[in-house]
C-alpha positions in Angstrom: 272.8 -134.6 332.1 269.2 -134.0 332.8 266.6 -132.7 330.4 266.8 -129.1 331.6 270.6 -129.0 331.4 270.5 -130.5 327.9 267.8 -128.0 326.9 269.8 -125.1 328.2 272.9 -126.3 326.4 271.1 -126.7 323.2 268.8 -123.7 323.5 269.7 -122.3 320.1 268.0 -125.3 318.5 264.9 -124.6 320.5 264.3 -121.4 318.6 264.1 -123.2 315.3 262.5 -126.5 316.6 259.1 -125.7 315.3 260.5 -125.9 311.7 260.9 -129.6 312.2 257.3 -130.7 312.6 258.0 -134.0 310.8 261.1 -136.1 311.0 263.0 -139.1 312.2 262.1 -138.6 315.8 258.7 -138.6 317.4 257.0 -139.5 320.7 254.8 -142.3 322.0 253.5 -143.5 325.3 256.3 -145.5 327.0 253.8 -147.9 328.6 253.8 -146.2 332.0 251.6 -143.3 331.1 254.6 -141.1 330.4 256.1 -140.3 327.0 259.2 -141.5 325.2 261.1 -140.0 322.3 261.9 -142.7 319.7 263.6 -143.1 316.4 261.1 -144.1 313.7 263.8 -145.9 311.7 265.0 -148.2 314.6 261.9 -148.2 316.8 264.2 -147.6 319.8 263.9 -145.0 322.5 266.4 -142.2 322.0 269.3 -141.8 324.4 271.1 -138.5 325.0 274.4 -138.8 326.8 273.4 -142.4 327.6 270.1 -141.4 329.3 266.9 -142.9 327.7 264.4 -140.2 326.8 261.5 -141.8 328.4 259.3 -141.1 331.5 258.8 -137.6 330.1 255.7 -135.4 330.1 254.2 -134.6 326.7 255.7 -131.1 326.4 259.3 -132.2 327.3 259.1 -135.2 325.0 257.8 -133.1 322.1 260.5 -130.4 322.7 263.2 -133.0 322.6 261.8 -134.7 319.4 261.5 -131.4 317.7 265.1 -130.3 318.6 266.4 -133.7 317.4 264.6 -133.3 314.1 266.0 -129.8 313.6 269.5 -131.1 314.2 268.9 -134.1 311.8 267.4 -131.9 309.1 270.4 -129.5 309.3 272.8 -132.5 309.2 271.0 -133.8 306.1 271.1 -130.4 304.5 274.8 -130.2 305.0 274.6 -127.3 307.5 276.5 -129.2 310.3 279.5 -131.5 310.4 
């Protein structure tokens, strides 16, 4: 699943993504001039459906990190399974 498909599938999270400014997921340069989304606890690049979230432009990486943080925050608050 590519980024755009994932984004369309999870669009509801996009509306609340700005609420998750800080969280477990953030972005960094992946060493090629592009950005990667990574987990601050493990230091590893995030994979969605087995696809590493690297080689992204800043906007896409930021959107993915924010959506992941919203999902994580909701999980921790007991709002999801």
